[in-house]
Structures are given as C-alpha cells and as structure tokens.
C-alpha positions in Angstrom: 52.5 124.7 96.8 56.2 124.4 97.2 55.9 120.6 97.8 53.9 120.2 94.6 56.5 122.2 92.7 59.3 120.0 94.2 57.6 116.9 92.8 57.9 118.3 89.3 61.5 119.5 89.7 60.1 123.1 89.8 60.8 125.9 92.2 58.1 128.2 93.6 59.9 131.6 93.7 57.1 133.9 94.6 53.5 133.5 95.6 50.8 136.2 96.3 47.2 136.6 95.5 43.8 138.2 96.0 40.4 136.8 96.8 39.7 135.9 93.1 43.2 134.9 91.8 46.8 134.1 92.6 50.2 135.1 91.1 52.9 132.5 91.1 56.4 132.8 89.8 57.6 129.2 89.1 60.7 128.0 87.4 60.1 124.6 85.9 62.0 122.3 83.5 61.0 122.2 79.8 60.1 118.5 80.2 57.1 119.5 82.5 53.8 120.3 80.8 52.4 123.5 82.2 48.9 122.2 82.3 49.9 119.2 84.3 51.7 121.4 86.9 48.8 123.9 87.1 46.2 121.1 87.5 48.3 119.6 90.3 48.7 122.9 92.1 45.0 123.6 91.8 44.0 120.2 93.0 46.3 120.1 96.1 45.4 123.7 97.1 41.7 123.2 96.7 41.8 120.0 98.8 43.8 121.9 101.5 41.5 124.9 101.6 38.4 122.6 101.7 39.9 120.7 104.7 41.1 123.7 106.6 38.3 126.2 105.9 35.2 124.2 104.9 32.6 126.7 106.0 34.3 129.7 104.5 35.2 128.1 101.1 31.6 127.3 100.1 30.9 130.8 99.0 34.0 130.9 96.7 33.2 127.8 94.7 32.5 127.9 91.0 29.8 125.2 90.6 31.3 123.2 93.4 34.9 123.8 92.1 37.3 126.1 93.9 39.3 127.1 90.8 37.8 128.4 87.6 38.6 126.2 84.5 40.9 128.9 83.1 44.4 130.2 83.9 46.9 132.6 82.4 50.6 131.9 82.1 53.4 133.9 80.5 57.1 133.3 79.9 59.5 135.7 81.6 61.2 136.0 78.2 64.6 136.8 79.5 63.5 139.5 81.9 65.2 139.7 85.3 63.3 137.4 87.6 63.8 139.9 90.5 61.6 142.4 88.7 58.8 139.8 88.2 59.1 138.7 91.8 58.9 142.3 93.0 55.8 142.8 90.9 54.1 139.8 92.5 55.2 140.8 96.0 53.9 144.3 95.6 50.5 143.6 94.3 48.1 146.0 95.9 45.1 144.4 97.4 42.5 145.6 99.9 42.8 144.6 103.5 40.4 141.6 103.9 37.9 141.5 106.7 36.4 138.4 108.2 33.1 139.4 106.5 34.6 140.0 103.0 37.1 137.3 102.8 37.4 135.1 105.9 40.0 132.6 104.6 42.4 135.4 103.6 41.8 137.3 106.8 42.4 134.1 108.9 45.6 133.3 106.9 47.0 136.7 107.4 46.2 136.6 111.1 47.9 133.2 111.4 50.9 134.5 109.5 51.2 137.6 111.6 51.0 135.7 114.8 53.8 133.3 113.8 56.3 136.2 113.1 59.0 136.7 115.7 
C-alpha cells in the first residue's frame, strides 16, 4: 500500500482494518484524483491477496471482486492528524480465528512472529 501511495506522491500514515473494510489515513497532493488513488490501492491489494492467499480469499469475493464498488472518503478538515491516526489505530475488532477469517489470522500470526 505504501508503494502505491509513493507512486502518487502520497503518504500512507495509518492503516488498519477489519474483515469487511479498511481504514487508511493518506496524505496526497491536490493534483491526485482520489478515485484514481483508491482504484490503484484496491487493484494492487486485491492482486497481492489473491496471490498470497488464493484458497482463503474466494469466500470474501463480491461476484469475483475482492473490493466492493463503493468507498467512503473524508477530509480531515484541519483536525489534528494525530487524533485521526489514533482513531484508526484503536479500532476495536474481534480477534480473528482461522475459521472466521483465515487471511487476517495468518497476517497477524506472521506479524507477531516477526517482532523482536
């Protein structure tokens, strides 16, 4: 995701999500169209997830698409970005199990095993 943002001159500040949606805090220049950035993020992430977790992803597809055709975006409107980043970081989500959400459970396992 950060690499996609870099290509647009954008910065991915915060990233968190649940089984059915993600929260991203991205700072991008006014010359970048939001829809173009979102489409690129969705395309790259869908390809990655299909390659890395092909058996697990099938049950999360929307008519053979990983992402739904809709998204929500809001401007920070001058609010301190630290507050928005904290909101994203602290999103409460249930602990996934391999049965309920294998991709997230695997990602969290991999993340935990790579910590010092």
